[in-house]
C-alpha positions in Angstrom: -1.0 -80.4 34.6 1.0 -78.4 36.7 1.0 -74.4 37.5 3.9 -72.8 35.6 5.3 -70.2 37.8 8.6 -69.4 35.6 7.6 -66.1 33.5 10.1 -67.4 30.6 8.5 -70.8 30.6 5.2 -68.7 30.4 6.2 -66.6 27.5 7.7 -69.8 25.7 4.1 -71.6 26.3 2.4 -68.3 24.8 4.9 -68.4 21.4 4.3 -71.8 20.7 0.4 -72.0 21.4 -0.1 -68.9 19.4 2.1 -70.0 16.9 0.1 -73.4 16.6 -3.5 -71.2 16.4 -1.9 -69.5 13.9 -1.3 -72.4 11.6 -2.8 -75.9 11.7 -4.7 -75.2 14.7 -5.1 -76.8 18.3 -8.1 -78.7 20.0 -10.5 -76.7 22.2 -9.4 -78.6 25.5 -5.8 -78.3 24.4 -6.0 -74.7 23.8 -7.7 -73.9 27.5 -5.1 -75.9 29.3 -2.3 -73.6 27.9 -4.1 -70.3 28.2 -4.4 -71.7 32.0 -0.6 -72.5 32.1 0.2 -69.1 30.7 -1.7 -67.5 33.4 0.2 -69.7 36.3 -3.1 -70.8 37.4 -4.5 -73.8 38.8 -8.4 -75.1 37.9 -10.1 -73.2 40.7 -8.3 -70.1 40.5 -8.6 -69.9 36.2 -12.5 -70.9 36.6 -12.7 -67.9 39.3 -11.1 -65.3 37.1 -13.3 -66.5 33.7 -16.5 -66.5 36.3 -17.5 -69.7 35.1 -18.0 -73.3 37.2 -14.8 -75.4 38.0 -16.8 -78.4 36.7 -17.5 -76.7 33.3 -14.2 -76.0 32.9 -13.0 -79.4 33.9 -15.2 -80.7 31.2 -13.9 -78.3 28.8 -10.3 -79.5 29.2 -11.1 -83.0 29.3 -12.9 -82.8 26.0 -16.2 -84.7 27.7 -19.5 -84.2 26.6 -21.1 -81.0 25.5 -19.7 -77.8 26.3 -21.6 -74.6 26.2 -20.5 -72.4 23.9 -21.2 -69.3 25.7 -19.1 -70.4 28.3 -16.0 -71.0 25.8 -16.5 -67.8 24.2 -16.0 -66.1 27.8 -13.0 -67.5 28.3 -11.4 -67.3 24.6 -12.8 -63.4 24.7 -10.2 -62.9 27.8 -7.5 -63.8 25.2 -8.9 -62.2 22.1 -9.4 -65.3 20.5 -12.2 -67.2 19.2 -13.2 -70.4 17.5 -12.8 -71.3 13.9 -14.0 -74.7 12.9 -12.0 -75.9 9.9 -13.0 -79.2 8.1 -10.3 -81.8 6.8 -9.7 -81.5 2.8 
């Protein structure tokens, strides 16, 4: 996923993500990827800013393995977001 430099595109990504989060929701990997795009950062830059390891970020974004909830919360808190688990009816 390439870094988005254009401010208007980043604003559109932000609006779409937050609308989806308020509605039916978005997967954790997709949310993290979009948050990184909003900040116009590559994985290395984002991991450094969030003070997490690059490997942890990659695992989260790829949806591989069990990631640490503390790591996930560390990222989401920067955006005033939290995880809500919904069950299908």
